[in-house]
N, C-alpha and C positions, 0 to 999 in steps of 0.2 A: 427256365433260364437261371443260370447260377450267378447270383449277384452277391456283392458284399453289402450287408445291411449297415445303415447309418447307426452310430453308437446310441443315439438318443431315441431310436424307434424300435418297436417290436419287430423281430425278423420277418414275421408273416406280413405285417403291415408295410414294412419297407419294400419287401418283394413285390407286393401287389401294386404299390405306387409306382415303383420303377418300371415294372412290367407294363403298366398302363401308359406311362410316359413314352417308352420305346415303341409301344403299339401305335401311338399317335404319330410319332416321328416317322415310323416306317411307312406310313400312309397306306395301310392295308396289307403290309407284308407280314405282320405278326399280330394281327388283330385278335382281341379276345371276343369270345361269343357273348351275347347279351346275358345269357344265363351265368356265365363265368364272371362277368362284370358285376352282376347283382350279388353273386355269392361272395365276391371279393369285398364288396362294400359291407355286406353283413358281417363277414369275418373281421373286417377292420373295426366295426362297431362293437362286436362282442368279444374281441380279443382272442379268436380262435388261432391255433397254431399254423394251419396251412389250408390252402384252398386248391381244389382240383381244377386245372386249367387246360384248355386245348387250343393249340395254334391253328388258325385258319389258313388255308392254302397249303400247297405241297412244296416244300423247299427243294430246289434242284440239288442233285447230288454233286459232290466235288468231281472235277475232271480227273484227278489222281488222288488216291487216298491209301493209307495203310495204318492199321492199328499199331499202337505202341504203348509203352509205359507212360511216356509223355508225348503229347501231340503238338506239333507245330503247324500253324495255319499258313497258307500261302495264297496271295491274291495277285493275278497277272492279267494284263490287257491283251488276251489272246485273240479276241475278235474285235473288229472295229466299231460295230454298231449293235444296238439293242432293238428288238422288234417294237414297233409302234402299236399301242393298244387302243382300241376303240371301246370306251366304257359305255355300255348300254344301261347300266344301273338296274338291270332286271335279272342279271345272272352273275355268277361268280366270275371275276376277271380271270383271264388266262394268265398263267405264270409268265414272268419275264424270261425271255430267251435271247441268246446272242445270235446275231445274224451277220450276213455280209462276209467279206473276205477275212481270211485268217492271217494273222501276223506270225509267220514262222519263226521270226527272231524271238518273239515273246514266248512261243512254244519252247524254244531252246532254253529260255530263262527258267520256265517252270520245270523242265527236265533237269536243269542244273540243280534245282532245289532237291528233287528226288535223288539225283546222283549223290549230293552231299550227305543226305540223310542215310542212304545205304552205305556210303563210305564210312560214316561215323559208327553205324551199327556194326560194321566189320572191323572197327578199330579196337585194339587192345589197350590203348593208352587213354583214349577219350571215352568216357561213359562205358567202361567195360561192364558186361553183363546187364546193360540197360538198353532197351530198344526204344528208339525214337519213332514216332508215327508222324504222319503228315496228312493234311487236308488241303489240296490245291484247288482253288476256285478261279473261274474266269469272270472278270468284272465287265467285260465287253466294252472297255474304255469309256464307261459311263458312270455317272454318280449314282443313279437309282440302283443299279446292280451292285455297286460297291457297298451301298448302304445295306442292301439285302444280305450280302455276304457277311458284313460285319455282324448283323443280327444272328445270322446262322452260325458263325464261329463262336458267338457268345452263348447262344441258346442250345446248340446241338441239333440233332435231327429227329428227336423224339417228339411226336405230335401231342402227347399227353404228359403232363407233369404236375407235381405238387409245388406250390410256391415256396413252401418250407424247405423242400429239397433243393430247389434252385437257388436259394439264398444261403447256402452253406458256406459261401466264401470262395469257391473255386469256379473256374470257367472251363469250357470244353477244351480250349487250347491254352498252352502256357505262354505262347508268344506268337506273333504273326510276322511273316516276311512279305513285304509289298507295301503299297501298290506301286505300279510303274509310273503313274502320273501324280502330280501334286494335288490337283483338285479332288480326285477320288480319295486320296490319302487323307486330306483334311476332313472330308465327310466321315470317313471311317473313324478317325481319331475323336471326333465329336461324340461318337457312340461308345467306343471301347475305352476311351481315355478315362472316364470317371470310375471304371472298374479296375484300373491299374494294369491293364493288359498291355505289355510292351509291344511296339510295332517297329520293326527294323526294315527300312526301305532300301532298295537297291537302286532306285532310279528317280525318286522324288527329290528334286533339287531346289524347290522354292525356298528362298531365304527366310520366308515367314515361318517355316517349320522349326527354325532355331529358337523361337520364342518359347522358353520353358514354362512361362506362366500360362500360355494357352495350350501347349502340347507337351506336358511333362513326361509322357510315356513314349515319345518319339525318338528314334535313333536312325541313323543312316550310314551306309558304307560308302556312299558317293558324296563328294564335296558339295557344299551349298552353292547356290547360284551367286551368292555374294562374292565368292572368290572367282567364279567364272566371269562374272560381269567385270570385275577389276582386271582380270587377265585379258579379256577381249578389248577393253579400253586401252590397256597397255600395248597390246599387239597393234591396234589401229594407229596409235600415236607413234609406235616404233617405225612404221612404214610411211609416216608423214601424211596420212589421210585425215583431213580436217572437215570434209564435207561428205556426209554419208546419209543413206536412207535406212530406215528401221522398220521391220515388220515383226509381229509377235502373235502368238496364240492368244485368243481372248479367253484366258483361263488364269487361274492362280499362278501357274508356272510361267506363262508368257508375260502377264501383267507385272508380277513382282520381279521377275528376272529383268525385264526391260527397264523397269523403274530403277533398279540397282545399276544397270548398265548406263542409263542416261545420266545418272548422278556422277558415276565415275568418268563418263565421257566429258561432262561439263568441267570437271576438275582437271582433265587433261587438255582442255581447250578445243574439244571436238564439237562441231556443230551438226545438227540433224536437220536435214531438209524436210523429211516427213516421218511420221511414226504411225503406222497403220496396224489395226488389230482385226483379226478374223478368226472364225472357227469353221471346222468342216461341217458343222450342223447349220451354218448360215446359208441363206439362199445363194444360188450361184452368182447372182448379180453382185453380191457383196464381194465375193472372191474375184470376180472380173474387175471390179473397181480397184481393188488392191493391185491386181496385175497391171492395170492401165496406169496407175500412179508410178509403179516401178519403171514401166516402159518410157514414160514421158519425163521422168526426173532427170536432172543434170548430175546427180550424184552417181558415180560409177561403182561405188562400194555399197553393198546392201548387207546389213546385219540382220540375221533372222533368228530370233529367239522363239522358235516354233517347235511344237511336238512333231513327231514323225508323221502321224496321221494327217495333221493339218498341212504340213509341208508337202506331202504327196499331192493333196488337192490343189495347192497353189502352183506347184511345178507342172502339173498336168494342164492347168489353165495357161501358164506361161508358154508351154510347148506348143499350144495351139497357134500362137502368134509370137514367135521368138522376139525378145527385146534386143536392143543394142547390147554389146558385150557388157556384162556386169560381173564384178568381183564379189562372190558370195562369201560372207563370214558367218559360220554356223555355230549354233550351240551344240553341246555334246549329244543332245537327244537325237538329232537327225544327221549330223555331220559324220557320224561313224556307223550309220545304219546302212548295211550292204544293199538293202532294197532300193536305196536312193541312187545308186551308181548308174542306174539306167537313164537318168536324166543328163544328157550330154551338155545342156546349157549351163550346168554347174561345174563343168570341168575347170580345174584350178581353184576350186573352193578350198578354204582353209578354216580351221576351227580347232577348238580344244576338245580332246576326248579323254576318257578315262585311260589310265595306263594299260597297255596291252599286256596280257598275261598268258600263262600256260597252265592248264589244269591236267595233270597226268591221268590218262585213262578216260577222259571225258568223251573224246571223239568215238572211241569204241563203244561207250555206253549209248551214245546217241544213235549209232548205226545198228545197235543190237535190238532190232525191231523184228521179231519173228511174226509170222502170220497170226499166231495165237495171241500175242500181245496186242497186235493192231486190232484184231477183231474184238478183243475184250474191252477196248477203250473206244468209245464213240469219237472222242477228240482225235486220237491217232488214226482212226479209220477215215475221218474227214480230211486229215492232213495227207494221208497216203493217197486217197483218191484224187485230191486236188493236185498233189505233186506229180502223179503219174497220168493225170488226165483220164481217169476212168470213173467219171461221175455221170449218173443218169442211165436211162434204159438204152438209149440209142448209141451211147458211147461204148467203148470197150470196157469189159468187166475185169477188175483187178482179181487175179487168181493167186497172188502170193509169189509169183515168179519174178516180179520186178526187182531190180538190183538197186538197192538204196545207196550202194557204194558209188554208183555213177551219178547220183543225184546232185545237182548244183543249186542249192537253195541256201538262204540264210540259216536254216536249221542245221544243215550239215557243215556250214563254213565255220571252222574253229580256228582260222588263222588270225582272227581279230577278236579274241575273247577279252572284252573290256567290261561291259555291264554284266556279262555272265559271271565274271569273277566277283562282282559286287554281290550277286545272289549267293554265290558259294561262300563268301566271307560272312554274309549275314547269318546263314544257317550255322556256320561254325561259331559265330559270336554267341548265338543263343545256346548252342550245345555247351560251350565253355561256361556260360552262366549257370546252366542246370548242373553241370559237373561240379562247380564250386559249392552247390547246395547239397547234392545227394552223395557226393563222393568225398572220401578222406584218405589220405596216404598214411600207411602204417609204417612201423619202424623198419620192417624188412623191405621197404620200398615197394610194397604191393599196394594196389588201390582197391578199396572196398566201397561199393556203391549200394545204396539202399533204394531199390526201385519202387518200394512200397510207400516211400515217404510222400506225404501229401504236400506237393509243391504248389504254392500259390503264385499267380502271375506277378503280384507285387514283390515277391522274393526275387523272381527272375529279373524284374525291372531294376531292383537295387543292385544286383550283381552285374548286370550289363554295364552299369556306369563305371565299373572297375575292371572291365575286361581289358586285357593286354596280352596278346599272343602273336605269334608269327606262323603263317601257313604258306607253304610253297614259296618262301622267300618274301612274302608280303606281310607287313605289319598291320595289325588290326587293333584299334583302340578308339575311344571316343573322348572328346573334350567335354567341358561343362554344358555345352549346348547340344550334345549328342552328335557332333560332327566329327569326321575323320580329318587327318592332315590333308590339305589340298595340294595335290600334285596332278598335273595334266601332261598329256602329250600333244604336241602341235601336229595335227593331221592335215595332209594335203592330198587333194584328189588329182592324181596324175594319170595321164594316158600313156600306156606302155607301147612298145613297138608292135605288139600284136593287135593294137587298137582297143584293148580293154582298159577300162578305168578301174583304178584300185586305190586303196588308202596307203599313203606313204607317211611314215613318221619322220618329220623334218626338224623337230625340236622338242623342247621340254619347258614346262613352267612349274616352278616350285614356290608356293606362297610363303613357305617358312623361311626363305632366304631374304637378304636385304633387297630393297626395291630395284637397284641397278643390276642385280644378279639373278633375278627371278626368271627372265626370259632368256633361253639359250637356244639359238637356232644353229643346228649342226649341218644341215644339208640344204642344197639349192631347192628353192620353191618354184614350182611351175604355176604360172598365173593364168588368168583367163585367156582363151584362144591359144593355149599351149605356149605362151610366151615366157621368156625368162626375164623380161623387163618388168620391173615393179610398176603397176598401173598408177596413174595419178588421179586423185579425186579431191579436188579443192574447189571451193566456190570462187576464189580469186587467186591468181598466180601470186607467188611469193614476192614480197617487196624487197628489192635489193638493198644493200647497204647504201646509205645516203638518202633513204626515204623512210617514211613512217606510214603506218596503216591508219586510214580514216574510214570508220565504219559507215557503210551505206545506210541511208535512212530507211527505217522500217524493215531491215534485214538482220539476220544473225551476225554475231561478231566476226564470223569467218568470211563474211562478204564485205569487202572493203576496197577502197581505192588507195593507190600508192601516191602519197604526196611528198614532194621533195622537202627536205628539212629547210627550215627558215634560215636566214642569215645568222651566222654565228653558232649554228647547231649542226650536229652530226648524228648519224646512227651507223655503228660499225658491225651490226648484226643483221642477218636476214629476218624479215618480218618483225621489225621493231615497232612497238606500240607508240613509243615516244622518242623524240630526238633529245640528245644530250647537249647542253650548252658547253661550249669550249671554255677552258680557263681563260682568265683575263688577258694573258699575253699570247694566247693561241687563237688560230683562225682556221676554219675548215678548208680543206683542199678543194679542188674543182669538183670532185665527185662527192664531196661532203660525207666521206666515210671515215675520216680521221682528222684529228686536230694537228696542225703544224704550227711551229713558231711563227708569229707575225714578223714580216720583214721590218727591220729597223731603218728608219729614214731620217736623214739629216743632210744639211748642205755640205757636200763633200768636195774636197779639192780635186777629185778624180772625175766628177761629172761635168757636163758641158757648161751648165750655168755657173758652177763653182770655178771652172777654169776661166770663163769670161770675166767674172767679177774679180778673180785674183789678178788676171792680166791688167784689168783697168786699175786696180788698186796699186799694183806694183808700178804700172806705167805712170800713174799720176805722181807717185812718190819720186820716180826717176826724173820726171819733168820738173818737179819742184827743186830737186837737188841740182839738175842741170841749170835751171834758171838762177839758182843761188850762185852756181859757179860763174855764169855769165855776169851777174851783178858784181861778184867779187873781182872778176877780171876787169870790169869797167867801173870799179868803185870810185874812181876819181872823176868820172864823166859827170856832166852837168845834170843829166836826168836822174842818175842814181843819187847824187848828192841832194838834188831838189826833192826827192821822194822819201827822205828820212831813211837812210840806208840801214840804220840800226833796227827800226821797226820792220823794214822790208825783209831783212835777213831772219828776224824772229818769226815773221809771218810765214815765210817760206818753210822754215823749220816746222812750225805748227801744222802747215798744210801737208807736209810730208808725213808727219805723225798721224794726221787725220786719214790720209790715204792708207797708211799701213795698219791703223787700228781696225780697219774693216776686215783685215785678215783674221782677227780674233773671233769674228762671227762665223768663219768657215771651219769645218771640221767637227769631229764628235765633241759634243758639249761635255765639259768636265767642271769640277767645282771651281778650279782656278780660272778657266777660260770664261765661265759665266760671270765671275766677279770682275774680271779684267776688262771684258768687252765693253760694258756699259760705262764703267768709271773712266777707262782710257778715252773712250769717245767723248764723254762729257767734259773732261779736263782739257783735252786737246782742242775740242771745238770752242770752248770758252777762251782758251789761249789765243786761238786764231781770231775770234771775233774781237777780243780785247785789243789785239794788235790793229785790226781794222778800225775799231773805235778810236784808238789812239791816233791813227793816221788822220781820221776824220776831224778829230779835235785840233790836231796840228794845222790842218788846212784852214779851219775856221780861225784859229788864233793867228795864223800867218797873214791872212787878209785883214784881220783886225789890227795887226801891227803896222800895216801900211797907212793907217789913218794918223793924222797929225796928233802929236802928244800922246800916242798910245805906246805903253810899255808892257802890253799884256804877255808878250812872248817870254819875258823873264819869269813869269809865273807858271809857264808850262814848257819848261825846257826839257832836255833829255832825262834828268833825274825824275821829274814829275811824270814823264811818259812811262818810264820803267815802273814807277810806283803804281801807276794806274793799271798797267797790265798785270803786275803781281797781285794787286789788290783784288781785281775782278777774278783772277784765276784762283786765288786763295779761297774766295767764297765758294766757288764750285768744288774745290778740293775738300773743303770742310763739309759740304753737303754729301759728297761721295763717301767721306770717312764715316759720317754718322749713319749713312745707308748701309755700309759694309759692316759696321759694328752692331747695329740694331737688328736688321733683317736683310742679310745679303742675298743676292741672286744665287740660285742653285739649279743643278740639272734635274730635269724630270722626264718621265716617259708619258707623253700625251697619248692617252688611249681613247679619247672621246672625239677628236676631230675626224679621224678615219677609223672605221670599224675593222678594216682588214689589215691595217699596219700600225706600227708604233712610231710616233714622231718624237725624236729626242730633241729637246729644246731647253732653254733656260727660263726658269720662272724668275720674275723680277724680285721675288721676295716681298719687298715693301712697295706697293703701288705708289705710295706717297713719295718715297725716295726717287722712284723712276721718273714720275711726272715732275718732281721738283727739279731734277737735273735738266730735263727737256724744257721745262718752263723757264729756268734761269737762262738757258741758251736762247730761247725765244725772246726773253725780255731784253737781253743785250743786243740781239739782232734788231729788234724793233727800235731800240734807242739809237743804234748805229744808223739805221735806215732814216730815221727822222732827222738826225744831224746832217747826214749826207744830203738829204733832200733839201735842207735849208741852204746848203752850200753849193748847190748844183749850178747856180748862175753867177757865181763869183768870177770876176774877169781874170783871165790868164790864158795863155795859149795852151797850157796843159793843166787843166783843172781836174785833179784826181777825184774830186767829190762826185762828179757825174758817174764815173766808173764804180765808185763805192756804192752809189745809189742803186745802180742796176744790179750790182753783185748781191747787195742785201735784198733787193726785190726778188731775185732768183732764189736766194737762200731761204727767204721766208716762204715763198711760194712752194718750194720743194717740201719744206717741213710741215707746212699747213696741209698739203695734199698727202703727206706721209701718214698723218694720224688716221684717217679713214681707211687708207690702204693697209696700214699695219694691223688695224683691228679686224679687217675683213679677210685678210690673206690667210689661207690655211697652211698648216704644216711648215715645211722648210721655206715656203715662199714668204713667210713673215720675216724670216731672217734676211732673205734676198731683198725684200723691200727696204729694210733698214740699211743694208749695205748700199743699195742703190741710192738711197737718200743721202748717205754720207758722201759717196763718191761724186754724185751729181752736184751737191752743194759745194764740195771742195773744188771740183772742176770749174764751177761758176765763179768762185772767188779767184781761182788761179787765172783763168782766161781773161777776165775783165780787169784784173788789177796788174797782171804781169805780162801778158802776151803783147799788148800795145807797146809797152816799154821795151821789151826784148826786140820787137820788130824795128823800132827806131834805132836801138843800139846796134843791131846787126845789119839792117838793110837801109836805114836812113840816117847815117851818121851825121849828115849835114844839119839835121834838126837837133842833134844832141849837143846844143850849145846854149850858153846862158842867155845870149842875145835873143835867140829864137824863143826860149822859154819866157822871157820877160816882155816880149813884144805885145803891144796892145792890139786887140782885135777891133773890128768895126763896131762891135757891141760894147765898147768900153763903158764902164760906169763912172760917172764923174762924181767925185766927193767934194 
């Protein structure tokens, strides 16, 4: 075995130790004999230069090989299984052998490597006068065989060797192409990585391999699953699927790929109903359980991060009892595998595949299988016999007359060269790295290559990091992690008119572009059941605008109930997680999907209530004016003269103002109307009550004047009556003035009484001023009531004190009941209550004080005489 010695150790000692280590790891594949082991220990102790060693077991020869100046190793999963060994521990174990069905696509991959090497050897531009060799091995899709191949590529095929010779610093191969699966690749890297042998994979996509600390010698020409996982999540979100199932291979490829996908899916808001893992080496019951989970699930979309071999086992089980229609989303390993097209249940499947390519001359190379070439290669012989059905004694015997041109297998299908091109590019990348070491360009543009130069794998490793070239229009380069630029084609399984299913490229994904430009769908996709309608796969239907999502207890976030937004909140998007609160002056519409301006409400002249109150107000003012006109017309009559005509006219004037001031409460509140309505009402009401109070005092004084030696009337004549009215009114005017100066009423928008509308109203400004005005009116009313009550039984045929008593009783009752009604009435009804109180109290005064007099004046003129007024009743009071 050719090993690079550690700097601090003697070469022979280092070689012995490493050889012993690899022998143990190989588990019997490269064991040292006991004699060799003893000799190695003695050599290490005595410092000898080398030890003669012999490998136990017979290494299997490569399936394809060719000598050359520089040899490239190749490892492919051509067979699906490895033979199972029964260890008796009494005899030498049989060598590991590949068994089972052959993967003709993997055979095509291996032939692509041979084709690329031969093409390079025939090139005059790349490695001229240098011959590349190759050793292609079959790993049987298994880790043990991959480990054995790794040892074999490092050790060579010689059964006897000196440790000193094998520690000279070079290996059997300069670089390795392969493996096709991530798990065997990782196992190989653990062995060849410490010796600096570069490995360029065409199909190992596990994101874990990008870790340069663990795998510093790894490169690949196929993008990492990290990019594919993000692309799949992007694709699923693009079509609105939020409820999916997931299955994966129970391997490094499946587990790491699915982990990356689930993380990307979570970031995209996608929920996974189930995530199942299996392997083709599991018992059949395990595969059946995964199939049953898929059949019984509610998710209609299934993401399969599965290798081709595992997917084949699963689909065969699914075919046994076909499930309800499922939309399959596949990883590139199986979604572009032609052998999978035989499973009709996957019709409409989509997934990302490597970009389809054309390799000139490759199809002719594949079909150039002469009988001699086939017979010289056991692998090609097995393929030929299997393809043409001439295996076994009882079957027909292949005689070389079979026409491979008519053969329809994945081996001969070059219409979908995707992964094959990755093998092709991997070989060329290694060739360019070797070229940069052994060749130099001279001044006359000729290239001179030294094929005798001792090229170490570590040199090739270093040059691979800087490779950058173009072949057949495809760029080849590696980033710091050994990965290429991630570009995919979106592949759709479509059934053609002839009933055959085939791959159709319907779009493209480029990870180097901005996020919103990465996915480009160019053609119509055919979905499950050959439908053009995008299937729906959600746990819960979308919540329409006006509702929000409420996650169901114990279920993923994609399973939710749609709850209508609360009062004052809206959602204007589908599937809103939260509702938005409308601005203060806005309110949701009936659907609660947008905010609209709240309707503004105030007591208007145009509404029924406003019209009624306006009519009452104007009607009352008209009655007061008409009554004044009647009084003026009959101003010389006894009843008018007896009722103090001056105060009566002033009272009618103040009543008319009281009726009219209620109009200031109707209409849109403004700054002036707010200040006017309360102050006008306060002053006119006091003016009115002052007049009534003056009339009450006059009645009392008049009857006091009838007593002997009483001259009281001269102290309360007309001047004193006017002064009384003016004085009382002035006090109210002073209160109103202070109120307006210090804290006047002002218009406000009431947003609290009703949530769904705005009430325009007047704020009193100073509550003290407001209640002081009302309190002063109440005080005068109470005083007037008390005086009138005292004078109610004074003798006269027309004693006005009785009517004043009843009018003040009504006035006080109205305003006492006004207080709770005013406080409790909402919105514009607060104003209506105040107007009603003003009009009712005004009508009470008007009807009780003036209607009886008008009735006598107009309809009983015979009673409108001084004699009738001065007549004594049966209830005369004797003094």
